[in-house]
N, C-alpha and C positions, 0 to 999 in steps of 0.2 A: 437451467441448472438450478436445482434446489438442494442446497447444502446446509445441513444442520451444523450448529456451532459445536465445537469440542473444547473441553477445558484447556488443553495444551495450547491451542491457538489463542484462546481468550487470555490465558496467562501471559503469553509472549506479547500480545498487544497491550495489555495492562502494564507490563514491564517497560516497553518502549515509551509509553506515555509518561510513566514515572521518571525514567532516566532523562527524557527530553523535557520534562516539566511542562507538559501540555495537557489541556483538558480533553483533547480529541486525538484518537489514533485509530487506524484502520489497516486491515490486511485485505486487499482486493485481488481477486483472481480474474483473469480475462479470457474471453473467447473472441470470435470474430466481430461481435457487435457490442458487447457490454463488458463492464467491470462489475463483478459480483462481490458484495461484501461477505467475506468469509468470517470475519470477526471484527468488532468495532466497539469503541468506547466513545460516547458523546455524539454519535450519529444515529439518525432515525431513518436512513434510507437503505434500500436493499440492493440497488444497482444504479449504474451511471452509464450513459451512452459513451461508447469508446471513441467515436469519431469526432466528437466536439469537446473532448475532455482534456483537462490538465493531465489526467492520468495517462492518456495516450502519449503525450510528449514525454512524460517521466519514464514510461515503460520502454521507450526507445533509447534512453540513456544507458551508459554502462557504469554509472556512479551515482552517488547521492546528489540530489538537487535540492538546494535550499532557496526558497523564495521568501525573503524577509518581509516584504509587503506586497501582497498580490495586487493591490490597487495601483501600484507603480509599474505594473507589467500589462500593457494593453494586449499583448499577444496571448495571454492566458485568459480563458473565460472566468467570469466572476462566480464564485461559490458563495452563496448567501451566508454572511456573517464571518467568513473565513478571511483573515488578513495575513496569516503566516502559514507556510506549508513547507515541510521537508519530507521528501520521499526518496525511496530507493527501489529500483526494479528487482523483482525476484527472477533470477536467471538460473536455469539448471545447468548441469555439466555438459549438456549437448548444445548450450547457448540458446535454448528456447526461452522465450519470455512468458512467464507463468502469471505474473501479477505485479503488484506494487505494495510496499509497506510504507505507510505515511503517518506523520503526526501533523496536527493543525492547531492553530490558536486563533482567538478572536482579536488579538492585538498584534501589531508588527513586532518582530523580534528575530533572533538568530539562534544558532546552536554553536556550542564550543566544539573543539576538535574531538574531545572525548565522547561527546554525545553523538557526533557524526560517526565515529568509529563503532559505537554501540549499535547505532541504527544499521550499519553495514553488517556487523556480526549477527544481529538478530534477523536480518533479511536472509542470510545464509542459513541460519537455523530454521526459519520458517519454510524455506525451500526444502530442506531435508525432512521436516515434519509433514509437508504436503505429500511426499512420496511414501512415508511410513504410516500415515493415517489410514485407518480402515476405509476402504472405498475410494480414497483419493487417487490411487494409481489408476483405477478404472476410469474415474472422472477425467483425469489428465489424458488418458489414452483417447478418449472421445474428443476432448477440447483440442488437443494437438493435431487431430486428424481433420478438423474443420478448415 
């Protein structure tokens, strides 16, 4: 999957990083094997293996997951330099898991209730954008058939 970045996704990822006061944020889309970075701030990776990934765990949840200190959770694989992670799955109206919206930090921390609500709201908005974006409906039709 080769997806070029669009300003609307970049703006929402930048907004979630600002609201959550984190230096790193990402919107990941998933297929059978990998999570693909759709848009990101502070990350230099393109994709992450789905099968041994923290994102796989997050994508199976129905709510935001906040991990205040990743080093305190041996059940999550270590991500170099990442100590804090807050993610919410992107779920469409048919209950299909499309990806994950995340914020990260290099220090342990948390989010307040307003930040978690904003993360949830922006995840819904990102899901809507995915279907409205030129070419994304076609991409999702391929991914969801895999």
